[in-house]
C-alpha positions as CSV (number, residue, x, y, z in Angstrom):
1,M,-18.8,18.6,-2.1
2,A,-21.7,21.0,-2.5
3,M,-19.7,23.9,-1.1
4,D,-16.2,24.3,-2.4
5,W,-14.5,25.6,0.8
6,I,-12.9,24.3,4.0
7,K,-13.1,25.6,7.5
8,M,-9.9,27.3,8.7
9,R,-9.9,29.0,12.1
10,C,-8.6,32.6,12.4
11,N,-6.7,31.7,15.6
12,L,-5.1,28.6,14.2
13,W,-1.7,30.4,14.1
14,D,-1.6,30.7,17.9
15,D,-3.1,27.3,18.6
16,P,-0.7,25.5,21.1
17,R,-1.1,22.3,19.0
18,V,0.2,24.1,16.0
19,G,3.1,25.2,18.1
20,G,3.7,21.6,19.0
21,L,3.7,20.6,15.4
22,V,6.3,23.3,14.7
23,E,8.5,22.1,17.5
24,A,8.1,18.4,16.5
25,T,9.1,19.1,12.8
26,D,11.5,22.0,13.5
27,T,9.8,24.2,10.8
28,S,7.6,27.3,11.2
29,E,3.9,28.2,11.7
30,A,3.5,29.1,8.0
31,T,4.9,25.8,6.9
32,V,2.8,23.8,9.3
33,I,-0.5,25.6,8.5
34,G,0.3,25.1,4.8
35,G,0.6,21.4,5.4
36,L,-2.7,21.4,7.4
37,Y,-4.4,23.1,4.5
38,W,-3.3,20.4,2.1
39,L,-4.4,17.7,4.5
40,W,-7.9,19.1,5.2
41,A,-8.5,20.2,1.6
42,T,-7.5,16.7,0.3
43,A,-9.8,15.0,2.8
44,D,-12.7,17.4,1.9
45,Q,-12.3,17.0,-1.8
46,H,-11.7,13.2,-2.0
47,T,-13.6,11.7,1.0
48,A,-17.0,11.8,2.5
49,N,-16.0,11.1,6.1
50,G,-12.3,12.0,6.3
51,S,-11.2,8.3,5.9
52,M,-8.2,8.0,3.5
53,P,-7.3,4.2,3.4
54,N,-4.6,4.7,0.7
55,V,-2.7,7.5,2.4
56,S,0.2,6.7,4.7
57,L,2.3,8.9,7.0
58,K,5.1,8.9,4.5
59,H,2.6,10.1,1.9
60,I,1.8,13.1,4.1
61,D,5.5,13.9,4.6
62,R,6.1,13.7,0.8
63,K,3.1,15.8,-0.2
64,T,3.7,18.6,2.4
65,G,7.5,18.5,2.2
66,I,7.7,18.3,6.0
67,S,9.7,15.5,7.4
68,G,7.9,13.8,10.3
69,F,4.7,15.8,9.8
70,G,2.5,12.7,9.6
71,A,3.8,11.2,12.9
72,A,3.4,14.6,14.6
73,L,-0.2,14.8,13.5
74,V,-0.9,11.4,15.0
75,A,0.8,12.4,18.2
76,I,-1.5,15.4,18.8
77,G,-4.6,13.4,17.7
78,W,-5.5,15.2,14.5
79,V,-4.8,12.1,12.4
80,V,-5.8,8.6,13.4
81,V,-4.1,5.4,12.0
82,G,-6.7,2.7,11.3
83,E,-6.4,-0.9,12.5
84,A,-6.2,-2.1,8.9
85,G,-3.8,0.6,7.8
86,G,-4.7,3.9,6.2
87,L,-5.4,7.2,7.9
88,S,-8.4,9.3,8.8
89,V,-8.9,13.0,9.9
90,A,-10.1,13.2,13.5
91,R,-13.5,14.9,14.1
92,F,-13.9,15.4,10.4
93,D,-17.7,15.8,10.5
94,E,-17.5,18.7,13.0
95,H,-15.4,20.9,10.6
96,N,-15.8,19.5,7.1
97,G,-18.4,17.9,4.9
98,E,-21.8,19.3,4.1
99,S,-23.1,19.0,7.7
100,G,-20.1,20.7,9.3
101,K,-20.2,23.5,6.7
102,Q,-23.9,24.0,7.2
103,R,-23.4,24.3,11.0
104,A,-20.6,26.9,10.4
105,M,-22.8,29.0,8.1
106,T,-25.7,28.8,10.6
107,A,-23.5,29.8,13.5
108,K,-22.2,32.8,11.5
109,R,-25.8,33.9,10.7
110,V,-26.8,33.6,14.4
111,A,-23.7,35.7,15.4
112,A,-24.6,38.4,12.9
113,H,-28.2,38.4,14.2
114,R,-27.1,38.8,17.8
115,A,-24.8,41.7,16.9
116,T,-27.9,43.6,15.7
117,H,-29.5,43.4,19.1
118,K,-28.2,45.6,21.9
119,N,-29.1,43.1,24.6
120,G,-26.9,40.4,22.9
121,K,-29.7,37.8,23.3
122,S,-30.6,35.5,20.5
123,N,-34.1,35.5,19.1
124,G,-34.8,32.0,17.8
125,D,-37.9,32.9,15.9
126,A,-36.2,35.8,14.2
127,V,-33.1,33.7,13.3
128,T,-35.4,31.0,11.8
129,K,-37.3,33.6,9.9
130,T,-34.0,35.1,8.6
131,I,-32.8,31.8,7.3
132,H,-36.2,31.0,5.8
133,D,-36.3,34.5,4.1
134,R,-32.8,33.9,2.7
135,E,-33.9,30.6,1.2
136,L,-36.9,32.3,-0.4
137,E,-34.6,35.0,-1.8
138,Q,-32.3,32.4,-3.3
139,E,-35.3,30.6,-5.0
140,Q,-36.6,34.0,-6.3
141,E,-33.1,34.8,-7.7
142,Q,-33.0,31.4,-9.5
143,E,-36.5,32.1,-11.0
144,E,-35.4,35.5,-12.2
145,D,-32.3,34.1,-13.8
146,L,-34.5,31.6,-15.7
147,K,-36.8,34.4,-16.8
148,A,-33.9,36.6,-17.9
149,K,-32.5,33.7,-20.0
150,A,-35.8,33.1,-21.6
151,T,-36.2,36.8,-22.4
152,G,-32.8,36.9,-23.9
153,Q,-33.7,34.0,-26.2
154,Q,-36.8,35.8,-27.3
155,A,-34.9,39.0,-28.0
156,D,-32.4,37.1,-30.2
157,Q,-35.3,35.6,-32.2
158,G,-36.8,39.1,-32.6
159,A,-33.5,40.6,-33.9
160,G,-33.4,38.0,-36.7
161,S,-37.0,38.4,-37.8
162,D,-38.5,40.1,-40.9
163,G,-39.1,43.3,-39.0
164,D,-42.6,42.7,-37.9
165,G,-41.8,40.5,-35.0
166,Q,-42.3,37.4,-37.0
167,L,-39.7,34.8,-37.7
168,P,-38.5,34.5,-41.4
169,K,-40.6,32.0,-43.3
170,D,-37.6,29.7,-43.9
171,I,-37.1,29.3,-40.1
172,V,-39.3,26.8,-38.2
173,P,-40.1,27.9,-34.6
174,P,-39.1,25.5,-31.9
175,K,-41.8,23.1,-30.7
176,D,-43.3,23.5,-27.2
177,P,-41.2,21.4,-24.9
178,A,-44.3,20.3,-23.0
179,G,-45.6,18.6,-26.1
180,E,-42.4,16.9,-27.1
181,S,-41.0,13.9,-25.3
182,S,-37.6,14.5,-23.8
183,K,-34.7,13.2,-25.8
184,P,-32.7,10.3,-24.3
185,A,-29.4,11.3,-22.7
186,K,-26.3,10.6,-24.7
187,P,-24.8,7.3,-23.8
188,R,-21.7,7.5,-21.6
189,K,-18.5,6.9,-23.3
190,A,-17.4,3.3,-22.6
191,Q,-14.1,3.1,-20.8
192,T,-11.6,0.6,-22.3
193,A,-8.3,-0.9,-21.3
194,K,-6.8,-1.5,-24.7
195,R,-3.5,0.2,-23.7
196,F,-3.4,-1.5,-20.3
197,P,-1.2,-4.4,-21.5
198,E,1.5,-1.9,-22.7
199,F,1.4,-0.3,-19.2
200,W,1.6,-3.6,-17.5
201,A,4.6,-4.7,-19.6
202,A,6.4,-1.5,-18.8
203,Y,5.6,-1.3,-15.1
204,P,8.4,-2.9,-12.9
205,V,6.2,-4.4,-10.2
206,K,3.6,-7.0,-11.3
207,K,1.2,-7.0,-8.3
208,G,-2.6,-6.5,-8.4
209,R,-3.1,-6.7,-12.1
210,A,-6.9,-7.3,-11.9
211,D,-7.4,-4.3,-9.6
212,A,-5.0,-2.2,-11.7
213,E,-6.9,-2.9,-14.9
214,K,-10.2,-2.1,-13.2
215,K,-8.9,1.3,-12.0
216,W,-7.3,1.9,-15.5
217,K,-10.8,1.7,-17.0
218,A,-12.4,3.8,-14.3
219,H,-9.8,6.7,-14.8
220,G,-10.1,6.4,-18.6
221,C,-6.3,5.9,-18.8
222,D,-6.4,4.8,-22.5
223,D,-6.9,8.5,-23.4
224,F,-3.5,9.5,-21.9
225,A,-1.6,6.2,-21.9
226,D,1.4,7.6,-23.6
227,D,1.8,10.2,-20.8
228,I,1.6,7.4,-18.2
229,L,4.2,5.3,-20.0
230,A,6.5,8.3,-20.2
231,H,6.0,8.9,-16.5
232,V,6.9,5.3,-15.6
233,R,10.1,5.6,-17.5
234,L,10.8,9.0,-15.9
235,M,10.3,7.6,-12.4
236,E,12.6,4.6,-13.1
237,R,15.3,6.9,-14.3
238,D,15.1,9.8,-11.9
239,D,13.2,8.9,-8.7
240,D,15.6,7.8,-5.9
241,Q,13.0,5.6,-4.2
242,W,12.2,3.7,-7.5
243,R,15.9,3.3,-8.3
244,R,16.4,1.6,-4.9
245,G,13.5,-0.8,-5.6
246,F,10.9,0.9,-3.4
247,I,8.1,0.9,-6.0
248,P,4.4,0.7,-5.3
249,H,2.4,-2.1,-6.7
250,G,0.9,-1.5,-10.2
251,S,-2.6,-1.5,-8.7
252,T,-1.5,1.1,-6.1
253,Y,0.1,3.3,-8.8
254,V,-3.1,3.4,-10.9
255,S,-5.5,3.7,-8.0
256,G,-3.6,6.6,-6.5
257,Q,-3.0,8.3,-9.9
258,G,0.7,8.0,-9.4
259,W,1.4,9.6,-12.8
260,L,0.7,12.9,-11.1
261,D,3.7,12.5,-8.8
262,Q,7.1,14.1,-9.5
263,P,10.3,12.2,-9.2
264,M,12.0,12.9,-5.9
265,K,15.8,13.1,-5.4
266,E,17.6,13.1,-2.1
267,R,19.0,16.6,-2.8
268,D,15.4,17.8,-3.4
269,Q,14.3,16.4,0.0
270,V,17.3,18.1,1.7
271,R,16.4,21.5,0.1
272,I,12.7,21.5,1.1
273,T,13.1,20.4,4.7
274,T,14.8,22.2,7.6
275,P,16.9,20.6,8.9
276,P,17.7,17.8,6.4
277,P,15.8,14.6,7.1
278,A,17.6,11.8,9.0
279,P,19.3,9.1,6.9
280,E,17.1,6.3,5.7
281,T,17.2,3.2,7.9
282,F,17.7,0.8,5.0
283,G,19.8,0.4,1.9
284,A,23.4,0.7,0.9
285,K,23.6,4.4,1.6
286,A,22.5,4.0,5.2
287,V,24.9,1.1,5.7
288,A,27.8,3.3,4.6
289,E,26.7,6.2,6.9
290,R,26.6,3.8,9.9
291,N,30.0,2.4,9.1
292,N,28.5,-1.0,8.2
293,T,27.3,-1.7,11.7
294,E,24.0,-3.0,10.6
295,S,23.7,-6.8,10.1
296,P,22.2,-8.3,6.9
297,L,19.2,-9.5,9.0
298,E,18.7,-5.9,10.3
299,R,18.8,-4.5,6.8
300,A,16.4,-7.1,5.5
301,M,13.9,-6.4,8.4
302,A,14.2,-2.6,7.8
303,Y,13.5,-3.2,4.1
304,I,10.4,-5.4,4.8
305,R,9.0,-2.8,7.2
306,H,9.4,0.0,4.7
307,Q,7.7,-2.1,2.0
308,A,4.8,-2.7,4.4
309,S,4.5,1.0,5.0
310,L,4.1,1.5,1.2
311,G,1.3,-1.2,1.1
312,A,3.5,-3.8,-0.7
313,Y,2.0,-6.6,1.3
314,G,-1.6,-5.5,1.0
315,D,-4.1,-4.5,3.7
316,G,-5.7,-6.1,6.7
317,E,-4.8,-9.4,8.3
318,E,-3.7,-11.0,5.0
319,G,-1.2,-8.2,4.5
320,Q,0.1,-8.7,8.0
321,Q,0.5,-12.4,7.5
322,R,2.4,-11.9,4.2
323,M,4.7,-9.4,6.0
324,R,5.3,-11.9,8.9
325,E,6.1,-14.6,6.3
326,A,8.6,-12.3,4.6
327,M,10.3,-11.6,8.0
328,Q,10.5,-15.3,8.9
329,A,12.1,-16.1,5.5
330,A,14.6,-13.3,6.1
331,R,15.4,-14.8,9.5
332,E,16.0,-18.2,8.0
333,K,18.1,-16.8,5.3
334,H,20.3,-14.7,7.6
335,G,20.6,-17.1,10.5
336,G,17.9,-15.6,12.8
337,A,15.2,-18.2,12.5
338,R,13.1,-18.7,15.6
């Protein structure tokens, strides 16, 4: 983005919708506003229109450390779940992006202009003139900076001369740029995937290889492949989700720069949320906590739905079809076929 800032309202603390988020997540205003800052800043830095197809509600909960925060944002209408999966920030263009920021800056200038007039009325011509004058001032400042740099270069040359303002005889003065053709730009360093086979051999889920390799090149992962391989081993050893088999596809890991994530343990999740999150609805731990009241078919269905939330079956209608096929196979296996 051209302007490295996001729009945060001064009265956000007392917004009733923030209060609703606090009640829904049983946290505090400070925690909720911190989570909102992360959401809006992430959308502003990494999207052009607020659409985040690779972000899920679980992703929001994990990044902010607030259990149920993603679902609460959807409930109040600040986050919208797309038909093909993925999320988007509601009314993004009104508050973020270049157009939203430009409107905010213009509104601020208009308010300042009104404050200078006792009658409180806006003078459109004067405001337009003020904006135009500011643009001219910025252009003039840029020209002065260029002149100052050029003057500094001339002073440096004079300091190293023979004392009469002339360059030493053994130094050739630079040629006039106007008479010299511009030099071609240095070629961009070619991205390679020489280390990708090592990653693919080490990664536990073999899904989306072609897309993963393409993203590997785009991110220049060959340059820090050792760090990525070490991170994969770390996640397999320490991350509770990975140890239970809930691992994103290889293509999803590379596309989302998964090597930046930290392994999560259940005790960490309990410490950063108030109160502790409800037990997971799948897996051996959940079965023990519910006194083995969940049938094998119910456990299988819960597992399939969780995998779908992580994007394990892909996006769109094809992903939905793969999920339905997995559910049908589970029914047939556990005696619940239709």
